[in-house]
N, C-alpha and C positions, 0 to 999 in steps of 0.2 A: 540432360538426358534422364531417362525413368528405367527400371530394371525391367528385364523381360518375364514373362508372366511366369510365375512357381505358384506350388501350393502349399500353402502356410500351415505348421503344426505348433501347437501349444502343448505340450507334453506336461503333466503335474509333478511325475516323479523321475529319476534316473533310470528305473529298470526300462519305463515307457520310452524314455529317449534312447538309449541303446537300441531299444527293438525299432524303431522307427531308422535309424542311422544303419543298423544291420539290412535293414529290408532295403534302403533307398541306397548307399553305398555312393559311388560316385556322384549320384547324381541329387544327394543331400549335404548341405550344408549346417554346421551348427550356428547358431546367433546367441552371443553370449550381449557384449556391449554395442557390438557392432558398428565400432569407430574406423575401423577397417575395411571390414565385408561391406557393409552397404555403399560408399563409395566407389569401389570396383563392381559392384552390380550394378548401381546408375549409371558408370558407361559401360556396362553390358563386356569388361573384361571376365567377369565369373557371371555364369548364367544355372544357377543352380535349381534344378527343378521341383524339389522340395527344400524349403526352410524350416529348420527344428529348432526353435526358441526356447532357451534355455531358462529363461526368467523367470517362469513359474515353478522353477525345481527348490522349494523352500529347503533344501538338506544340502544346497551346494553354495549356500549363502553363509559363510561362516570366517572368521579371523580371530585365530586363539594361541597362546602359547602352553604347551603339555611336553613337560618332560626334556628341558631344553631344546625346544623346536618349535618355531613359528610355523604353524599349519594356516595357509591361504585358500578359501573355498573359491572354487570357480567364478562365483559370482561377486567377490571382492571387488568394489570399485578402486579404481586410481586413488580416488580422493579420501580413503579411507588413512592414507598415509598422511596425509595432511598435518597430523598431529602424531608424534612416535607411537606405532604402535605396541611397543613395549620400552619399558627404561633400560637405558645402557648404549652400547654401541650399533646394535643390530637395527634397532630403532632410531637412532638419530642416524644412521647410513641411508634409510628407505625413507626418512623425511627429507632428509637435502635429496635425492634422486628425485621424487615425486615431483617437484617444482620446476625440473625441465621436462616435464612429459606433456607435450602440445602446449592447450589452452585448458583455462580454466573447465570450460562447458565439456571438453573431449576427457578432463579428467573424472568429471561427476559421473560418467555414463561406462567410459571403457574399462576394460578388469586388467586386473594382474596377470592370471591366467590366460586369460586371453591373447595378451600380448607374446607369452611364451609359447603359446599353439601357432599365434602368427609367426614368429622366427624371424621378424626384420633386423636386418644388422646391425641397424642405429636403433634398436629397442635398447633404452635405459633398463628397464627388467631384465632382461637377457643377460646383461653383462654383470646386475647384479647376482642371478642365479649360478652365473658360470664364477666368479668370486666366491661365492659362500659353497659353493657345490653343492646345491640344492638336490632334494631327491622331486622328482617328476614322477606322481602317478597316475595311472592312463586305466581306463576302465573302458570293457566290452562285455559282453553277453558270454565271451570265451574266458572273463576272468579279469583280475586287476595286476597290472603292470607296475613295478618300479624303477624307473630308469635315474641312470646317474646324471647330471649335469654334463659332464665332459663327454658323455654318450648321444645327448639328445641331439645336439645340433648337427645337421650334417651340411647346411650350406645355406644361400640366401631363398627365404620362405620354404626350407626342406629341414625335416626332423624326421626322429625316430619312431613317431607318429604313425600306426593304420588307419588305414582306410575307416573301419568301424568301431574307432576308438573314441573317448572322450577324455581331455585332460580334467581329471575333477579336481585337483590338488597339489599343490607346490609346499614344500616342508623347507623351510630355510632352519638351518643351526644358528641357535644363538651364541653369538660371540659374548664371553664374558670379559668381565672391564679390564684385564688387561689388553683389550686389544684398542685401538685408534684405528681411525676409518676416515676416508677420505673421498670427493669423488668432483671429477672435473670434465668439462664437455664444452667444445665449441662446435656453434650454429651460428647461421648467416645471420638469421634473427631469432630472436626469443620465440618458442613454439614451433621452429624449422627441427628437418630431423638433423641429427649429430653428423659431422663429418669427420668426427673424432671425439673418443669418449676414453676416461681412466677411473676405474675405481680401485681402491687400495684399502687392505686392512693390515694392519702391524701388530703383533703381537711383543709387547715389551718386558723385558726381563731386566729391570734396573734400568741401568743406559744404552742397552744393549735390544737390538732387535732380535729374538728368538725366532720368528716365523714371520713370513711375508708372504702377500697374495697381492697378484696385480693381474686386474683383467682389464682388458681394451674392446670397444666395439665400434661399430660406423668406422671403420679401417678395412678390415678385411671381410668375407662373406658370412662368417658367425664370429660369434663373440670366442674371446679365447684367455687363458692363463699365460703369462711369459715369464715361463721356470729358469731361464737366465739370469734377467733384471732380479727375481726373486732372492736368489744365490748370492748376488752382490751384497743387497741391503742388509741378508743375514751376516756375512763376511764383515760388516764393516764398512762397505765403501758408500760413497755420498749417494744423496736422490739422482743428481747430475748422471752420474754414472749408469745408476738404474735405468734413467729415462733414455740414453744414449745406447745401451741394450736393447730396449723397446722399439727403437726406431731402428735398429739394426735387425731385429728379429721379424718383423712385419711384414707381408707381401700384401699393399693396398690395394684396394681396387682402384680402379680410375673410373669416372663419369663425367657428367657436363659440370660438375660441381668442383672438382679437385682431380689433382692426376697423381700419380704414384707420391712422386718427390713430394708433391705438398702435403700430402695425409701424413707423411714419412716424419715431416717438419710439426705439423698439428699433433701428432702422438706424443714425439717427445715433450713438447707444452705442456699438453693437458698431463700426462704421467709427473712430470715435476710438482707442478699445482695442485694435483691430486695428493701428493706425497708430502708438499709443505702443509697442507690441511692437516693430515694426519701426525706431522710431525709437531706440529705449533703446540 
C-alpha cells in the first residue's frame, strides 16, 4: 500500500521545525529515520496531513561526550554505535545492544532518539535509557524541558512528550570503570521484536556489588527497573535469586507471540544471562 496524501516540509533549522509543529499540531508528524513511521503510513494506520522532515537540520546531528555525559542528538543513527562511542562500560553496553536492533539497513537509517520518541515496549534503546536513567530533552516554541527516564515512559507508544514538542537529545550518564554491564534478549528470529530483554549494570567494590541496576523490556508496556532484584544483588544473593525476583515482579503483556507465563520464564532467563555477562 501507499500513504495517504500529505504535504512535505523540509525545515533547515530547529526553530523552523518547531514553528511547523506548533502550526499543524495533531496534523503534523516528525520524520527522522522513518523506520517506524513510514511503514504505518504505507498501511494508512497513520495519515498525517503534514510530514516534517528533520534530516536537513544539521544542529541535531551529533554524538559527543561532555563532562561525564554522552549527548546523543536527534539525528544520530543506530549504526553510530556499531563501534564503541566511547571507552568504558557505557560504550561497550551500547555496542552490545545495537547488534540486536532490527537489521543492518534499518540501523543505517533509524535513529536512537527516534526510538525513544516512538516508545515501543520492545525497543532496546528504551531499556538502555531506563537502565542508565538518562535525561531526555524536549523542545517546543514554549521552551525546553528536561525529562527523567523514570517519568518519560507512560505505556505502549505513550510518553510524556507534548504534541508540539520535539525530542532533540538524550543524555546518557557515562559509567566509570568500576561498573560491569550485560545485555541479553530473546526474539524468535534475529532482527525480530524482542519478547523479553534485560540490561544490567553492576558496580563492584572488591568482590562485592555495591550498586546494581536491572532494566527489562519487551515484557510489560514500558521499560522498567526492578528494585527488589537490584537489592538482592547488593545483599550478596545469587544471580538466580535476582532473576527469580524479576520474574515475580513483572506483570507481563499477552499477545499472539507469548502468554504471561512464557514471558515470565523468558525474563528470568534473560536476566540470568545478562548478569552472567556482567559478572564474567
